[in-house]
Structures are given as structure tokens and as C-alpha cells.
C-alpha positions as CSV (number, residue, x, y, z in Angstrom):
1,M,35.5,-48.4,60.0
2,K,34.1,-51.6,58.7
3,H,36.2,-53.4,56.1
4,I,34.3,-55.2,53.4
5,S,36.0,-58.2,51.9
6,E,36.6,-58.5,48.2
7,Q,34.3,-61.6,48.1
8,T,31.4,-59.7,49.6
9,R,31.8,-56.9,47.0
10,V,31.8,-59.3,44.1
11,T,28.7,-61.0,45.5
12,N,26.9,-57.7,46.0
13,L,27.8,-56.6,42.4
14,A,26.6,-60.0,41.0
15,R,23.3,-59.6,42.9
16,C,22.8,-56.0,41.5
17,L,23.5,-57.1,38.0
18,R,21.0,-60.0,38.2
19,N,18.3,-57.6,39.5
20,K,19.0,-55.0,36.7
21,R,16.9,-56.1,33.8
22,G,16.0,-54.1,30.8
23,M,12.5,-53.1,29.8
24,T,10.3,-55.9,28.4
25,L,8.6,-55.7,25.1
26,V,5.2,-55.2,26.7
27,E,6.5,-52.2,28.7
28,V,7.9,-50.6,25.5
29,M,4.6,-51.2,23.7
30,I,2.6,-49.6,26.5
31,A,4.9,-46.6,26.5
32,V,4.6,-46.2,22.7
33,A,0.8,-46.5,22.9
34,I,0.6,-43.7,25.5
35,V,2.8,-41.5,23.4
36,I,0.6,-42.1,20.3
37,V,-2.6,-41.3,22.1
38,A,-1.2,-38.1,23.5
39,A,0.1,-37.1,20.0
40,L,-3.3,-37.8,18.4
41,G,-5.1,-35.8,21.0
42,T,-2.9,-32.8,20.4
43,L,-3.3,-33.0,16.6
44,C,-7.1,-33.2,16.9
45,Y,-7.1,-30.2,19.2
46,E,-5.0,-28.3,16.7
47,Y,-7.4,-29.2,13.9
48,L,-10.4,-27.9,15.9
49,C,-8.6,-24.7,16.7
50,I,-7.9,-24.0,13.0
51,D,-11.5,-24.8,12.1
52,H,-12.8,-22.3,14.8
53,V,-10.4,-19.6,13.5
54,R,-11.8,-20.0,10.0
55,I,-15.4,-19.7,11.4
56,A,-14.5,-16.6,13.5
57,R,-12.8,-15.1,10.4
58,A,-15.9,-15.7,8.3
59,E,-18.2,-14.2,11.0
60,L,-16.0,-11.1,11.3
61,I,-15.9,-10.6,7.5
62,A,-19.7,-11.0,7.3
63,T,-20.3,-8.6,10.1
64,R,-18.1,-6.0,8.6
65,I,-19.7,-6.3,5.2
66,G,-23.2,-6.0,6.8
67,Q,-22.1,-2.9,8.7
68,L,-20.6,-1.3,5.6
69,L,-23.8,-1.9,3.6
70,I,-26.1,-0.7,6.4
71,E,-24.2,2.5,7.0
72,D,-24.0,3.2,3.2
73,G,-27.7,2.5,2.9
74,K,-28.5,4.8,5.8
75,S,-26.4,7.5,4.1
76,T,-28.8,7.4,1.1
77,G,-31.8,8.0,3.4
78,G,-32.8,4.3,3.1
79,S,-33.5,4.8,-0.7
80,L,-35.2,1.8,-2.3
81,D,-32.9,2.4,-5.3
82,Y,-29.8,1.7,-3.2
83,N,-27.2,-0.3,-5.2
84,P,-24.1,-1.7,-3.5
85,E,-22.3,-1.9,-6.9
86,D,-22.0,1.9,-6.7
87,L,-19.4,1.4,-3.9
88,N,-17.0,-0.1,-6.5
89,M,-15.9,-2.6,-3.9
90,G,-16.6,-5.9,-5.8
91,F,-20.3,-6.3,-5.0
92,D,-22.0,-8.0,-7.9
93,L,-25.8,-7.8,-8.4
94,P,-27.2,-10.6,-10.5
95,E,-29.9,-9.6,-12.9
96,D,-32.4,-12.2,-11.7
97,L,-32.0,-11.3,-8.0
98,P,-32.1,-7.5,-7.6
99,T,-32.1,-7.5,-3.8
100,N,-29.1,-10.0,-3.6
101,C,-25.5,-9.5,-4.3
102,V,-22.3,-11.6,-4.1
103,T,-18.8,-10.7,-3.2
104,V,-15.6,-12.5,-2.5
105,V,-13.4,-11.4,0.4
106,D,-10.1,-13.2,1.1
107,G,-11.2,-16.1,-1.1
108,L,-14.5,-16.5,0.8
109,P,-17.7,-16.1,-1.3
110,M,-20.3,-14.1,0.6
111,H,-24.0,-13.9,-0.4
112,I,-25.8,-10.7,0.6
113,S,-29.5,-10.0,0.8
114,I,-30.7,-6.4,1.3
115,T,-34.3,-5.7,2.0
116,H,-36.2,-2.5,2.8
117,S,-39.6,-2.3,4.5
118,D,-41.7,0.4,6.0
119,V,-42.2,0.2,9.8
120,E,-45.9,-0.3,10.7
121,G,-47.0,2.8,12.5
122,G,-43.7,4.5,11.6
123,V,-45.3,7.5,9.8
124,D,-45.4,10.8,11.6
125,T,-47.6,13.1,9.5
126,F,-47.0,16.1,11.8
127,A,-43.2,16.0,11.3
128,G,-43.5,14.7,7.7
129,T,-41.3,11.7,8.3
130,K,-41.5,7.9,7.7
131,L,-39.5,5.2,9.5
132,S,-38.1,2.4,7.3
133,E,-36.2,-0.8,8.2
134,I,-33.1,-2.0,6.4
135,N,-32.2,-5.7,6.7
136,V,-28.9,-7.0,5.6
137,V,-28.2,-10.8,5.7
138,V,-24.7,-12.0,4.8
139,S,-24.4,-15.8,4.3
140,W,-21.6,-18.2,3.3
141,K,-21.3,-21.9,2.7
142,K,-20.4,-23.9,5.9
143,D,-17.7,-25.6,3.9
144,F,-16.4,-22.2,2.8
145,G,-16.9,-23.1,-0.8
146,N,-18.9,-21.8,-3.7
147,G,-22.5,-22.6,-4.6
148,A,-26.0,-21.8,-3.5
149,I,-26.8,-21.0,0.1
150,E,-28.8,-23.6,1.9
151,D,-31.0,-23.3,5.1
152,D,-28.3,-24.7,7.4
153,D,-25.5,-22.5,6.1
154,P,-24.3,-19.8,8.6
155,R,-25.4,-16.2,8.3
156,V,-25.1,-12.9,10.0
157,A,-28.3,-10.6,10.1
158,L,-28.1,-6.9,10.8
159,V,-31.1,-4.6,11.1
160,T,-31.3,-0.8,11.3
161,Y,-33.9,1.8,11.0
162,V,-33.7,5.0,9.0
163,R,-35.9,8.1,9.0
164,Q,-37.1,9.2,5.6
165,D,-38.3,12.7,5.1
166,Q,-41.4,12.8,2.9
């Protein structure tokens, strides 16, 4: 077994202590910058996720409203006198726009347009029936606020056909 002298141990310890330096200010600044960039990236991603959840929620609400109105309109045989206010579910028909209505679901104002039209060539005189088209368009503000709908605001359009007996 090799015996190391006390002098050699002290020399080796002094050499180790001289080589052990702390981190410099530049190294600390670079580490902090990397942590900040990573944190900002995570926060931006979280914001985008929340925004996409709001958009998906609005699309789901609009689709369900459209389906409700189409099914209810079909149950009346596609009557031109169909009025969503009769559902007593918060649909409001303004006097100046009889084919449009407004409702608020979970704080999100929805603008709804319902139109009826006869299908060209959709009359069967032998059977005594006529085919009509029901269009429901549900729109909302892209900023999820109140106000008039503009051309670039999102919308969901649903179409169905109903047979009317003459």
C-alpha cells in the first residue's frame, strides 16, 4: 500500500480548491435567460389552449342551437309561421328582423337566422307533396362580445329538407 505524505495531501487539496471556482455572472445570466424563454413559451401555449377551448365551446353551442331549431322546425312540417319564441327557451325575435333571433347561452350572445325556401323541382303532384329547405345559420362575435355580426365573424350553418303535404 502506497503511503501519501501529509505534504502531498495538502498540495493536492490546495490545487483542488484553486480549480473550484463558482459560476460567473455571465453563466448565471445565460441560465436565467434560458429559464425565462422556457417559461414564456409555456405561458403562450397555455393562452392559445384557452383560446381554442373558447372557440370549440362556441362552435358546440352554435351547433346544438342549430340542431334544436332545425328539429323543431321539421316537427312543424316546415311551416313558414315557425317561431322559435314558442319554445320558451330564451329566443328573442326582434320586430324589424322576423327571420332572425338572438339568444344568450352561458354568457355568449348568439345571432340566429332561419330561412325557408321551396326546393326547385321538389313538387310531386302525384303524391301531393312539396319539398322545402330549412336553413339555420348561428353566428357569434369573434371576440365573444355583443354587437352586430360582421362578415368575418364565425358561424355555423345547418340545412335540412322537409316534406310538406299539400
